[in-house]
Backbone bond lengths (Angstrom), bond angles and torsions (degrees), N, CA, C in turn:
res aa  C-N    CA-C-N  psi(-1)  N-CA   C-N-CA  omega(-1)  CA-C   N-CA-C  phi
1 X - - - 1.483 - - 1.531 111.39 -
2 X 1.301 122.08 42.56 1.462 121.79 179.67 1.523 110.65 70.89
3 X 1.314 116.72 -170.60 1.459 120.33 -175.40 1.524 109.83 -84.28
4 X 1.295 115.13 150.54 1.469 119.77 172.02 1.499 107.57 -64.09
5 X 1.327 115.11 153.97 1.452 118.57 176.36 1.511 113.77 81.26
6 X 1.331 117.47 -4.36 1.462 119.10 178.37 1.546 110.83 -98.64
7 X 1.309 115.16 37.45 1.455 117.42 -178.20 1.521 109.50 -67.07
8 X 1.328 114.89 145.99 1.451 117.26 177.66 1.538 106.64 -71.42
9 X 1.335 116.83 136.64 1.450 118.85 -178.71 1.527 109.96 -64.97
10 X 1.336 116.48 147.43 1.466 119.43 178.33 1.517 110.16 -73.33
11 X 1.326 115.73 -174.68 1.463 119.06 -179.34 1.522 110.86 -59.95
12 X 1.336 116.57 135.62 1.451 121.60 -179.88 1.506 110.99 -108.68
13 X 1.340 119.01 126.70 1.457 119.91 177.87 1.536 108.94 -59.03
14 X 1.317 117.73 147.78 1.460 121.72 177.40 1.496 108.14 -90.65
15 X 1.336 116.78 120.94 1.464 118.52 -176.98 1.532 111.12 -59.10
16 X 1.316 115.11 135.68 1.504 119.02 176.71 1.498 114.78 85.25
17 X 1.368 118.21 -4.21 1.463 118.89 -177.98 1.537 107.86 -114.15
18 X 1.332 114.73 119.56 1.488 120.75 -174.83 1.523 111.55 -74.34
19 X 1.321 117.27 -56.05 1.466 121.03 -174.81 1.524 111.33 -124.02
20 X 1.315 115.42 133.17 1.497 119.89 170.27 1.533 106.45 -113.35
21 X 1.310 115.93 121.03 1.477 120.83 -175.44 1.524 110.32 -124.43
22 X 1.332 114.92 123.05 1.468 119.82 177.56 1.509 110.55 -87.53
23 X 1.337 116.98 140.99 1.487 120.42 176.53 1.516 107.03 -119.07
24 X 1.347 114.78 115.78 1.448 119.24 -173.47 1.513 112.34 -129.80
25 X 1.325 113.60 168.29 1.473 118.49 174.46 1.517 106.28 -150.24
26 X 1.281 118.04 156.55 1.431 118.38 179.86 1.525 111.10 -73.45
27 X 1.340 115.94 -38.12 1.453 117.26 -175.50 1.506 109.57 -125.87
28 X 1.361 115.95 164.06 1.438 120.59 177.17 1.516 110.70 -79.06
29 X 1.325 115.92 165.99 1.438 120.13 172.16 1.522 115.40 81.14
30 X 1.345 116.81 11.34 1.455 118.11 178.85 1.529 111.18 -98.55
31 X 1.344 116.62 5.38 1.458 119.70 175.56 1.534 114.37 84.37
32 X 1.297 116.00 27.08 1.452 120.75 -177.56 1.559 112.65 -62.77
33 X 1.325 116.13 -41.88 1.461 117.15 -179.54 1.519 112.51 -68.73
34 X 1.347 115.55 -38.54 1.458 119.84 175.68 1.522 109.22 -58.09
35 X 1.341 116.78 -43.47 1.433 119.93 178.69 1.551 111.43 -64.35
36 X 1.318 116.36 -44.40 1.478 120.84 -177.89 1.522 110.06 -60.29
37 X 1.351 115.95 -45.85 1.469 119.99 -177.93 1.549 110.79 -64.78
38 X 1.322 115.93 -46.91 1.470 119.58 -177.04 1.518 111.96 -69.24
39 X 1.332 116.44 -32.10 1.443 121.36 176.52 1.536 109.99 -65.80
40 X 1.306 116.05 -44.12 1.454 122.35 178.54 1.542 109.56 -61.38
41 X 1.325 116.47 -46.76 1.482 120.68 -179.98 1.523 110.84 -62.32
42 X 1.352 115.97 -42.40 1.465 120.20 179.41 1.530 110.79 -62.77
43 X 1.329 117.43 -43.47 1.445 120.56 179.51 1.518 111.04 -62.75
44 X 1.329 116.68 -40.25 1.479 121.13 178.74 1.533 109.16 -63.42
45 X 1.325 116.33 -42.33 1.484 119.69 179.97 1.525 110.85 -68.66
46 X 1.330 116.84 -22.72 1.477 121.23 176.00 1.530 110.65 -82.89
47 X 1.316 115.84 5.75 1.486 120.16 174.63 1.537 114.23 90.45
48 X 1.334 116.76 11.31 1.472 119.05 178.57 1.499 111.24 -90.43
49 X 1.331 116.82 155.70 1.450 122.49 174.44 1.537 108.37 -92.17
50 X 1.333 114.87 115.47 1.477 118.00 -166.88 1.531 110.65 -127.12
51 X 1.348 114.00 141.40 1.455 121.52 172.21 1.534 107.68 -124.36
52 X 1.319 115.53 155.89 1.482 120.94 179.49 1.518 108.29 -137.00
53 X 1.332 116.13 121.11 1.476 121.28 174.48 1.542 108.08 -101.12
54 X 1.321 115.15 121.14 1.446 119.86 177.06 1.507 107.30 -90.81
55 X 1.343 115.81 96.26 1.459 120.81 -176.33 1.515 110.92 -99.91
56 X 1.349 115.42 12.78 1.463 119.64 179.40 1.520 109.76 -83.37
57 X 1.339 114.68 91.02 1.448 119.64 -173.30 1.531 112.85 -68.59
58 X 1.332 117.17 -21.00 1.465 119.44 -177.04 1.524 111.80 -83.91
59 X 1.330 115.39 -32.47 1.447 118.80 -179.51 1.505 109.82 -145.34
60 X 1.351 117.02 75.48 1.466 119.78 -176.06 1.542 109.80 -77.75
61 X 1.338 116.45 84.79 1.468 120.83 -172.78 1.521 113.77 -96.55
62 X 1.339 117.67 -3.51 1.466 120.36 -175.60 1.554 110.85 -56.62
63 X 1.350 120.27 -44.80 1.477 118.47 -178.29 1.545 112.47 -56.65
64 X 1.328 117.20 -43.29 1.456 120.94 178.07 1.507 110.61 -59.22
65 X 1.352 114.92 -48.23 1.479 119.84 -176.57 1.512 112.43 -66.04
66 X 1.341 117.38 -28.23 1.453 119.88 179.74 1.521 111.96 -99.34
67 X 1.333 116.15 5.93 1.472 121.33 171.15 1.510 116.21 70.80
68 X 1.346 117.49 24.88 1.481 119.08 177.62 1.510 109.08 -143.25
69 X 1.308 116.26 127.49 1.449 118.66 -179.15 1.537 114.27 -127.97
70 X 1.351 116.47 13.72 1.476 115.35 -179.78 1.507 110.87 -76.00
71 X 1.331 115.42 159.95 1.487 118.07 -179.82 1.512 110.83 -72.99
72 X 1.330 116.90 142.75 1.454 119.50 -178.33 1.525 110.75 -67.87
73 X 1.342 116.28 149.42 1.463 118.57 178.85 1.516 109.15 -84.25
74 X 1.307 114.97 158.77 1.447 120.70 -178.16 1.537 108.45 -104.05
75 X 1.327 115.07 129.46 1.476 119.45 175.47 1.536 106.29 -93.78
76 X 1.337 115.66 -177.94 1.496 119.13 -176.59 1.527 110.56 -55.91
77 X 1.318 114.62 158.08 1.460 123.46 174.68 1.528 113.31 49.68
78 X 1.348 114.03 47.46 1.458 118.37 170.30 1.548 114.21 61.77
79 X 1.298 115.95 31.82 1.466 118.36 176.06 1.511 109.03 -103.88
80 X 1.349 115.32 147.37 1.465 119.12 -179.90 1.517 111.19 -102.88
81 X 1.325 115.14 147.77 1.432 121.48 177.54 1.546 107.28 -98.63
82 X 1.302 118.17 122.43 1.490 118.26 -177.06 1.530 109.33 -69.19
83 X 1.340 115.39 153.50 1.473 119.36 171.56 1.526 108.49 -76.81
84 X 1.320 115.81 164.48 1.488 117.63 177.84 1.510 109.96 -138.98
85 X 1.342 114.18 133.34 1.480 121.20 174.05 1.517 108.91 -138.79
86 X 1.320 116.72 133.09 1.456 122.26 174.79 1.520 112.36 54.01
87 X 1.358 116.98 32.50 1.457 121.79 178.38 1.533 111.92 83.50
88 X 1.340 118.78 3.88 1.471 120.43 178.42 1.527 108.67 -106.08
89 X 1.341 116.62 123.27 1.463 119.34 173.50 1.527 106.32 -83.52
90 X 1.357 117.05 137.51 1.445 116.50 -179.78 1.532 113.18 -145.79
91 X 1.307 112.82 159.32 1.454 121.69 179.19 1.509 108.05 -141.68
92 X 1.334 117.31 137.47 1.466 119.79 -175.44 1.506 111.28 -141.11
93 X 1.328 114.21 146.62 1.474 121.03 171.36 1.531 108.07 -56.41
94 X 1.328 116.19 -34.82 1.471 121.69 -176.61 1.515 112.33 -64.97
95 X 1.334 117.88 -20.77 1.483 120.19 179.08 1.516 110.27 -79.63
96 X 1.314 115.33 -24.25 1.454 119.32 -175.72 1.502 111.64 -91.17
97 X 1.341 115.36 -31.92 1.471 119.82 177.25 1.528 107.50 -125.07
98 X 1.341 116.12 73.68 1.427 119.17 -173.21 1.558 111.58 -70.58
99 X 1.304 116.45 170.92 1.453 119.69 178.66 1.497 111.69 87.06
100 X 1.324 116.31 -164.40 1.444 120.53 -172.16 1.512 114.74 -100.49
101 X 1.354 115.63 3.83 1.467 116.95 -179.28 1.541 108.51 -72.35
102 X 1.340 115.50 126.42 1.488 117.14 179.84 1.529 110.18 -69.33
103 X 1.311 114.79 149.50 1.465 120.07 174.59 1.523 107.22 -91.12
104 X 1.302 116.25 117.18 1.453 118.07 177.22 1.538 105.73 -103.51
105 X 1.314 115.04 115.32 1.474 117.13 -173.19 1.502 111.52 -131.57
106 X 1.289 114.68 141.82 1.452 120.93 172.85 1.542 108.62 -94.84
107 X 1.307 114.43 166.34 1.462 120.21 -177.20 1.516 116.33 -45.06
108 X 1.349 119.70 -55.84 1.455 119.63 -175.05 1.531 114.22 -60.92
109 X 1.341 115.44 -38.90 1.459 119.06 -179.51 1.514 110.99 -67.81
110 X 1.321 114.02 -37.06 1.462 121.33 178.22 1.546 108.17 -63.76
111 X 1.294 114.50 -45.61 1.482 120.14 -179.26 1.517 109.53 -57.77
112 X 1.349 115.97 -42.61 1.434 123.77 -179.92 1.542 110.20 -59.02
113 X 1.320 115.84 -47.05 1.464 121.11 -178.65 1.546 112.24 -63.44
114 X 1.328 114.10 -45.16 1.487 117.88 177.68 1.514 110.53 -59.93
115 X 1.360 116.21 -44.96 1.440 119.56 179.10 1.524 111.26 -60.89
116 X 1.341 117.06 -43.94 1.474 119.63 -179.71 1.540 110.66 -61.99
117 X 1.317 116.19 -43.41 1.463 119.79 -177.44 1.513 111.47 -64.22
118 X 1.329 117.60 -27.26 1.441 120.16 -179.95 1.508 111.51 -89.46
119 X 1.371 115.53 -44.31 1.443 118.00 -169.01 1.532 115.21 -100.15
120 X 1.345 116.51 -21.79 1.452 117.91 -176.41 1.543 113.85 -111.56
121 X 1.301 114.80 19.65 1.480 118.72 175.51 1.494 107.30 -110.54
122 X 1.323 116.41 137.44 1.468 120.34 179.94 1.526 110.94 -79.65
123 X 1.327 116.02 80.63 1.468 119.26 -176.78 1.539 112.28 -76.20
124 X 1.326 115.61 -23.10 1.465 117.64 -174.49 1.493 110.86 69.81
125 X 1.343 116.46 -152.86 1.474 119.42 -179.23 1.533 107.32 -89.55
126 X 1.334 114.92 129.02 1.464 119.13 178.63 1.533 109.77 -133.25
127 X 1.340 114.30 143.41 1.474 118.83 171.19 1.522 109.10 -80.14
128 X 1.348 116.55 -40.57 1.453 121.06 -177.98 1.501 111.11 -136.33
129 X 1.324 115.75 131.61 1.458 119.78 169.06 1.541 105.49 -116.63
130 X 1.355 115.07 113.28 1.455 120.77 -178.47 1.544 108.49 -93.27
131 X 1.298 117.10 142.72 1.461 120.39 179.03 1.494 109.95 -122.74
132 X 1.328 115.78 113.95 1.462 122.13 179.42 1.521 107.43 -83.77
133 X 1.329 116.07 110.00 1.479 121.49 -175.63 1.505 110.71 -86.82
134 X 1.356 116.22 157.01 1.463 117.82 171.07 1.551 108.48 -68.70
135 X 1.344 116.47 158.81 1.441 118.09 177.06 1.519 110.95 -61.55
136 X 1.329 114.91 156.06 1.461 117.61 174.41 1.520 110.11 90.09
137 X 1.324 113.80 -158.42 1.450 119.49 -174.16 1.488 106.13 -122.31
138 X 1.314 116.54 -173.08 1.445 116.97 167.96 1.496 122.05 109.63
139 X 1.337 113.57 -147.62 1.463 121.75 -164.89 1.537 115.11 -48.51
140 X 1.317 116.27 -46.47 1.477 119.09 -172.95 1.523 109.95 -62.24
141 X 1.350 114.71 -42.17 1.461 117.49 -178.51 1.537 111.22 -65.97
142 X 1.318 115.80 -41.90 1.472 119.40 177.05 1.508 111.33 -58.99
143 X 1.316 116.80 -45.39 1.476 121.35 178.21 1.507 110.88 -59.24
144 X 1.347 114.26 -43.14 1.452 119.96 -178.04 1.518 111.45 -62.18
145 X 1.315 114.87 -47.92 1.456 120.52 -177.40 1.518 111.12 -65.46
146 X 1.324 117.22 -31.80 1.494 120.68 178.12 1.511 112.18 -75.10
147 X 1.325 115.81 -20.77 1.476 118.88 -172.60 1.519 113.20 -94.92
148 X 1.302 116.16 -40.62 1.470 119.17 -171.41 1.529 110.49 -145.92
149 X 1.353 117.98 143.38 1.459 118.74 178.90 1.535 108.81 -71.63
150 X 1.317 117.67 129.12 1.466 121.41 179.15 1.521 109.38 -94.13
151 X 1.343 115.51 140.13 1.475 117.42 171.27 1.525 108.16 -68.50
152 X 1.366 115.62 -41.05 1.474 117.91 -179.40 1.520 109.21 172.94
153 X 1.357 114.06 -174.18 1.453 119.99 -177.61 1.502 110.29 -129.95
154 X 1.327 114.94 152.93 1.456 122.64 172.82 1.526 107.06 -114.62
155 X 1.333 117.01 130.49 1.462 119.61 -179.88 1.518 109.49 -108.94
156 X 1.338 115.29 127.41 1.458 123.16 -175.83 1.519 110.35 -105.17
157 X 1.326 118.89 136.28 1.442 121.74 176.45 1.534 108.91 -149.28
158 X 1.313 116.86 162.70 1.452 118.71 162.79 1.518 106.39 -88.58
159 X 1.312 117.77 -179.99 1.464 119.66 -178.20 1.526 112.96 -82.91
160 X 1.335 117.58 -2.69 1.461 119.47 -173.54 1.536 110.97 -71.89
161 X 1.319 114.48 145.76 1.485 121.27 -177.45 1.521 109.23 -57.97
162 X 1.315 117.76 -39.34 1.472 121.55 -178.16 1.526 110.90 -64.64
163 X 1.335 117.17 -48.40 1.430 120.93 179.07 1.517 111.02 -62.53
164 X 1.322 116.99 -39.45 1.445 120.48 -179.04 1.514 113.40 -69.02
165 X 1.323 115.05 -29.57 1.455 119.98 175.64 1.530 109.49 -60.73
166 X 1.362 114.50 -41.93 1.453 119.65 177.97 1.548 112.00 -74.59
167 X 1.321 116.10 -32.65 1.494 118.44 178.42 1.520 108.75 -64.60
168 X 1.348 117.56 -34.97 1.452 118.91 178.89 1.512 110.80 -63.85
169 X 1.324 116.81 -33.28 1.478 120.30 177.94 1.557 108.36 -65.18
170 X 1.323 115.50 -39.54 1.463 119.16 179.22 1.519 110.16 -65.53
171 X 1.344 117.35 -40.33 1.463 120.90 178.09 1.529 109.44 -59.84
172 X 1.323 114.44 -44.70 1.462 121.41 -178.20 1.547 111.00 -62.57
173 X 1.343 113.94 -40.30 1.437 119.33 -178.81 1.543 111.10 -64.89
174 X 1.335 115.62 -45.75 1.460 118.70 178.85 1.534 110.58 -61.78
175 X 1.335 114.69 -36.78 1.470 120.09 178.31 1.539 109.23 -61.96
176 X 1.313 116.43 -44.17 1.471 121.20 -177.43 1.522 112.51 -62.76
177 X 1.347 116.24 -35.47 1.489 118.22 -179.49 1.532 111.40 -96.43
178 X 1.342 115.07 16.81 1.481 120.99 175.96 1.523 113.93 60.20
179 X 1.310 117.28 39.25 1.464 119.91 173.95 1.516 107.07 -106.24
180 X 1.317 115.24 123.76 1.468 120.63 178.76 1.538 110.44 -67.83
181 X 1.351 115.95 132.16 1.461 118.70 174.76 1.535 108.32 -87.44
182 X 1.323 115.35 118.86 1.472 119.47 -177.99 1.525 110.97 -70.50
183 X 1.357 114.63 -28.25 1.451 117.67 179.16 1.526 110.37 159.64
184 X 1.309 115.22 -178.67 1.472 122.22 -178.36 1.514 111.46 -118.68
185 X 1.345 115.96 148.82 1.430 121.88 177.47 1.541 108.62 -122.39
186 X 1.327 116.76 137.93 1.460 119.27 173.83 1.519 109.04 -98.00
187 X 1.305 116.16 120.86 1.438 119.43 -179.16 1.553 108.38 -105.74
188 X 1.335 116.26 158.39 1.458 121.32 -178.75 1.533 111.20 49.01
189 X 1.326 114.02 49.86 1.452 119.79 -169.08 1.518 113.14 -73.48
190 X 1.330 117.61 -65.68 1.451 119.76 177.38 1.520 108.87 -129.91
191 X 1.303 116.17 165.13 1.438 118.35 178.41 1.550 109.28 -124.90
192 X 1.323 114.11 125.74 1.447 118.79 179.94 1.537 107.94 -90.58
193 X 1.335 116.00 118.24 1.483 118.54 -178.58 1.522 109.55 -84.42
194 X 1.347 115.85 159.27 1.483 119.85 -176.63 1.527 112.80 -55.09
195 X 1.318 117.00 -29.26 1.492 116.50 -179.09 1.514 113.04 -85.52
196 X 1.342 114.76 6.93 1.472 117.56 175.06 1.541 114.62 92.99
197 X 1.319 117.18 -6.58 1.486 117.51 175.94 1.489 109.27 -79.99
198 X 1.334 115.92 155.12 1.455 120.45 -179.91 1.509 108.83 -106.76
199 X 1.333 115.32 129.63 1.440 120.81 179.74 1.522 107.81 -103.87
200 X 1.313 116.10 126.77 1.442 120.76 179.99 1.533 108.04 -95.51
201 X 1.324 117.05 94.97 1.464 119.84 -169.94 1.528 111.67 -79.03
202 X 1.329 116.01 -48.99 1.475 118.53 -172.38 1.520 115.15 -111.85
203 X 1.345 116.81 9.49 1.444 118.36 179.76 1.542 111.94 89.14
204 X 1.359 112.85 67.56 1.448 120.03 -177.25 1.527 109.93 -58.26
205 X 1.298 116.68 146.00 1.468 120.08 176.27 1.519 114.27 95.16
206 X 1.341 115.75 -16.58 1.473 118.99 -177.73 1.538 111.95 -63.66
207 X 1.307 115.81 -35.99 1.492 119.42 -176.51 1.540 110.69 -70.38
208 X 1.340 115.72 -40.33 1.451 120.11 177.80 1.525 110.18 -61.40
209 X 1.325 115.55 -40.31 1.477 120.84 179.57 1.545 110.02 -64.22
210 X 1.333 115.86 -41.54 1.477 119.41 179.94 1.532 109.60 -66.61
211 X 1.340 116.25 -40.82 1.457 120.17 178.10 1.525 110.16 -58.45
212 X 1.334 116.47 -44.96 1.478 119.95 179.37 1.517 110.55 -60.90
213 X 1.337 115.00 -43.56 1.468 120.71 -177.76 1.525 110.16 -59.04
214 X 1.344 117.36 -34.39 1.453 121.12 -177.54 1.524 111.49 -97.68
215 X 1.320 116.72 9.70 1.471 120.32 -177.93 1.496 113.09 57.53
216 X 1.341 117.12 38.99 1.435 122.20 179.71 1.521 109.15 -111.90
217 X 1.338 113.32 159.00 1.458 118.46 177.33 1.523 110.31 -74.38
218 X 1.336 117.30 136.75 1.446 119.69 170.60 1.532 106.07 -93.13
219 X 1.351 115.17 118.37 1.477 120.53 -168.53 1.544 112.48 -88.28
220 X 1.345 116.33 -11.15 1.461 117.71 178.23 1.508 111.82 132.43
221 X 1.328 115.49 174.81 1.463 118.73 -177.82 1.522 109.87 -135.06
222 X 1.323 115.90 157.17 1.445 122.82 178.90 1.526 106.02 -124.93
223 X 1.343 115.19 131.98 1.468 118.55 179.67 1.500 113.39 -68.72
224 X 1.304 115.22 159.13 1.479 121.08 172.46 1.529 106.21 -81.22
225 X 1.300 116.68 115.79 1.465 119.79 -173.34 1.529 108.79 -145.69
226 X 1.347 115.40 123.39 1.480 117.25 -178.73 1.537 113.09 -56.45
227 X 1.338 117.03 -28.12 1.458 119.29 -177.24 1.532 110.84 -67.78
228 X 1.308 115.84 -29.44 1.495 119.10 179.13 1.531 109.21 -68.89
229 X 1.310 115.05 -44.37 1.470 120.32 178.02 1.504 109.55 -62.41
230 X 1.330 116.42 -44.69 1.459 121.39 -177.67 1.514 111.34 -62.44
231 X 1.379 116.09 -40.82 1.460 119.61 178.10 1.531 111.03 -60.41
232 X 1.327 116.26 -39.95 1.452 119.64 176.57 1.510 113.63 -64.70
233 X 1.332 114.39 -40.33 1.485 118.69 -179.41 1.517 110.92 -67.15
234 X 1.324 116.78 -31.59 1.466 120.81 -177.64 1.528 112.57 -89.13
235 X 1.314 117.29 -5.29 1.449 119.39 -176.87 1.538 112.14 75.29
236 X 1.334 115.96 25.84 1.481 121.23 176.65 1.506 107.87 -129.15
237 X 1.339 117.70 82.05 1.464 120.24 -172.59 1.537 112.64 -57.24
238 X 1.323 115.86 146.03 1.485 123.17 -175.01 1.529 111.68 -57.77
239 X 1.333 117.96 -31.10 1.462 121.39 -177.03 1.520 111.52 -63.33
240 X 1.339 118.33 -17.62 1.468 121.23 177.18 1.528 110.92 -59.06
241 X 1.358 115.99 -23.61 1.456 120.91 179.49 1.538 114.03 -65.26
242 X 1.329 116.15 -14.65 1.465 118.32 177.17 1.507 113.49 91.14
243 X 1.337 114.38 175.86 1.479 121.08 -173.04 1.498 114.49 -64.17
244 X 1.337 116.56 -31.79 1.471 118.34 -176.07 1.515 113.53 -93.18
245 X 1.310 115.95 1.76 1.468 119.13 -179.64 1.548 110.08 -71.66
246 X 1.343 116.67 133.51 1.470 118.18 -177.73 1.530 113.68 -58.15
247 X 1.351 115.30 -27.26 1.477 118.27 -178.21 1.521 111.55 -95.38
248 X 1.325 115.29 -54.75 1.460 119.51 -173.97 1.510 114.72 -75.98
249 X 1.348 115.92 -17.62 1.480 120.99 -174.49 1.506 113.20 -57.97
250 X 1.340 116.52 -36.29 1.496 119.61 -177.41 1.514 111.15 -55.95
251 X 1.350 117.45 -35.40 1.454 120.80 -175.67 1.518 111.08 -66.45
252 X 1.341 117.25 -28.12 1.452 120.36 -179.83 1.529 110.12 -71.71
253 X 1.346 116.10 -40.73 1.453 120.17 177.99 1.543 109.45 -60.32
254 X 1.316 114.86 -44.51 1.478 120.75 -179.36 1.526 109.87 -65.37
255 X 1.353 115.73 -42.99 1.490 120.43 -179.85 1.527 109.82 -58.45
256 X 1.345 115.64 -45.32 1.463 119.48 -177.18 1.550 109.88 -64.37
257 X 1.346 114.78 -40.60 1.505 119.44 178.82 1.531 110.88 -63.21
258 X 1.362 114.81 -42.50 1.493 118.24 -179.33 1.537 109.21 -65.33
259 X 1.326 116.63 -41.52 1.465 120.11 -178.14 1.534 110.91 -64.00
260 X 1.333 116.88 -41.15 1.457 120.91 177.40 1.507 111.23 -60.81
261 X 1.333 115.26 -47.44 1.479 119.67 -178.87 1.547 110.79 -64.63
262 X 1.326 117.85 -38.18 1.455 121.34 179.77 1.526 109.40 -60.59
263 X 1.326 116.50 -41.43 1.466 120.36 -179.72 1.537 109.86 -66.17
264 X 1.329 115.28 -44.75 1.476 119.91 179.79 1.506 110.72 -56.68
265 X 1.335 115.07 -50.01 1.468 120.61 -174.87 1.549 109.82 -65.03
266 X 1.344 115.64 -38.93 1.492 117.65 177.51 1.500 111.46 -61.55
267 X 1.344 116.08 -42.02 1.457 119.89 179.83 1.524 109.48 -60.92
268 X 1.326 116.13 -43.19 1.475 119.94 178.42 1.513 110.16 -61.51
269 X 1.339 115.79 -46.11 1.460 119.46 -178.83 1.524 111.37 -60.84
270 X 1.337 115.83 -41.82 1.461 120.11 177.37 1.522 109.73 -58.23
271 X 1.322 114.56 -47.56 1.453 121.55 179.98 1.501 111.63 -53.43
272 X 1.330 115.23 -44.98 1.475 120.90 -179.94 1.529 110.38 -61.77
273 X 1.336 116.74 -45.06 1.460 118.96 -179.33 1.487 112.56 -65.49
274 X 1.335 118.00 -33.22 1.458 120.19 179.71 1.537 109.80 -67.06
275 X 1.316 116.07 -33.63 1.464 120.51 -179.00 1.520 109.05 -70.76
276 X 1.344 116.51 -39.49 1.487 119.43 -173.09 1.527 113.21 -60.45
């Protein structure tokens, strides 16, 4: 097994970054990237220093949603300068391999990219670095956990039984790699029709019930609203509307809940280290 003493180093904290939070979902199509982008924008509008890593290699949509798709510039010694939109610094696989060509990657190459995005990007000082994961479980999360200590993870689902079945796999995966789940978010929860009636498209409330079942915090829900999708398509995220906006406001409630949980978990982690 090679020479003794050549152990791979464990996860290294990123200097200047307080919290690293992964945002995952069991299945695709539940709006995880929309949530990640709007959460980041909401945190920035709340006065926090925020970065966002788009680690979704299959559908790196963050640049479109943040309205910038140019390639990042390179600083000295092979370091990349993140792009910035609406106060959010970000980096995406989509910036490196633009266009519609899919990225076909094996584990080691993937690991390399995740490492580069964390260690070779000039993030500066950040309160929160959010990581938008690809749907499902697997390689990216393992790479992440091996590279940097995570404060915790947020799991996104719709209320549908099928989506929640997959969300439970994501919960289980985070548990296996010892990442604390900060809580769950229900996306595309209800739809308000023009006549004022509420349409329950995917089974609103299912995510809160699952969170209770797992003794996890329910961090909030976001309605299914064409304007949110449209904001993402135009590169003007709904959260830009501010806390009192009927559409973007939900992201601020979720941002505050995530920030509270991140602080709680960090305190617990500190406590553990003091005991050791």
